C-alpha positions in Angstrom: -29.3 17.6 17.0 -29.1 19.5 13.9 -25.3 20.3 14.7 -24.3 16.8 15.0 -26.3 15.3 12.0 -23.7 16.6 9.4 -20.8 15.3 11.6 -22.8 11.7 11.5 -23.0 11.8 7.8 -19.5 12.6 7.4 -18.6 9.6 9.4 -20.6 7.4 7.4 -19.1 8.6 4.4 -15.5 8.1 5.9 -16.4 4.5 6.9 -17.3 4.0 3.1 -14.0 5.2 2.2 -12.2 3.2 4.6 -13.8 -0.1 3.3 -13.1 0.9 -0.4 -9.5 1.8 0.5 -8.9 -1.6 2.5 -10.5 -3.4 -0.5 -7.8 -1.5 -3.0 -5.0 -2.4 -0.4 -6.1 -6.1 -0.5 -6.1 -6.0 -4.1 -2.9 -4.3 -4.5 -1.0 -6.6 -2.2 -2.6 -9.7 -3.9 -1.4 -8.4 -7.0 2.1 -7.7 -5.8 1.8 -11.4 -4.3 5.3 -12.7 -3.7 7.3 -10.1 -6.0 8.7 -8.1 -2.8 10.5 -10.8 -1.5 11.5 -11.8 -4.6 13.1 -8.3 -5.4 15.8 -8.5 -3.2 17.3 -11.8 -4.7 16.8 -10.2 -8.2 18.8 -7.3 -7.4 21.5 -9.5 -5.7 21.9 -11.6 -8.8 22.2 -8.6 -11.1 24.8 -7.0 -8.6 26.6 -10.5 -8.8 26.9 -10.6 -12.6 29.5 -9.3 -15.0 28.0 -7.2 -17.6 28.7 -10.0 -20.1 27.0 -12.5 -17.9 23.9 -10.3 -18.0 23.9 -9.9 -21.8 24.0 -13.7 -21.9 20.6 -13.5 -20.2 19.1 -11.1 -21.7 19.9 -8.1 -19.5 21.6 -5.2 -21.3 21.0 -2.5 -19.1 21.8 -3.5 -15.2 21.2 -0.3 -13.8 17.4 0.2 -15.5 16.6 -3.3 -14.6 17.2 -2.7 -11.2 15.5 0.7 -11.4 12.5 -1.2 -12.7 12.5 -3.9 -10.4 12.7 -1.5 -7.4 9.5 0.0 -8.6 7.8 -2.9 -6.7 9.4 -2.2 -3.6 8.0 1.5 -4.2 4.7 0.1 -4.6 5.2 -2.0 -1.5 5.9 0.8 0.5 3.1 2.9 -0.6 0.5 0.3 0.2 1.9 0.1 3.5 1.8 3.9 4.1 -1.8 3.9 2.6 -2.8 0.7 5.0 -1.3 2.7 8.1 -3.1 5.9 7.6 -6.3 4.0 6.8 -5.9 2.2 10.2 -5.2 5.4 11.8 -8.3 7.0 10.3 -10.5 4.2 11.4 -9.5 4.3 14.8 -10.3 8.1 14.8 -13.8 7.4 13.2 -14.3 4.6 15.7 -13.6 6.9 18.5 -16.1 9.5 17.1 -18.9 6.8 16.7 -18.5 5.7 20.1 -18.7 9.3 21.7 -21.7 9.8 19.6 -23.5 6.7 20.7 -22.9 7.5 24.1 -24.4 10.5 23.8 -27.7 8.7 22.2 
């Protein structure tokens, strides 16, 4: 039992971390909101206008603006990857927990 106890403690710590990470993922998605879906339209707009048309609406540097807008997609991709890894870890933790419960 003394050998198993540290593993059980680690599993409970991992469960807490998974819960905190899940909360962070939800907050990140809420913060991004509809921006990821709007990014494609913004990039399409920026690419469809001439330099002069963009200057009229206050865009002085098309490439810098596109790169700034694409940061939203990068954040969304990072959140998706974090969510996927969190789900994988959660499955492994649950599998281990089920095995421990079966032994007790």
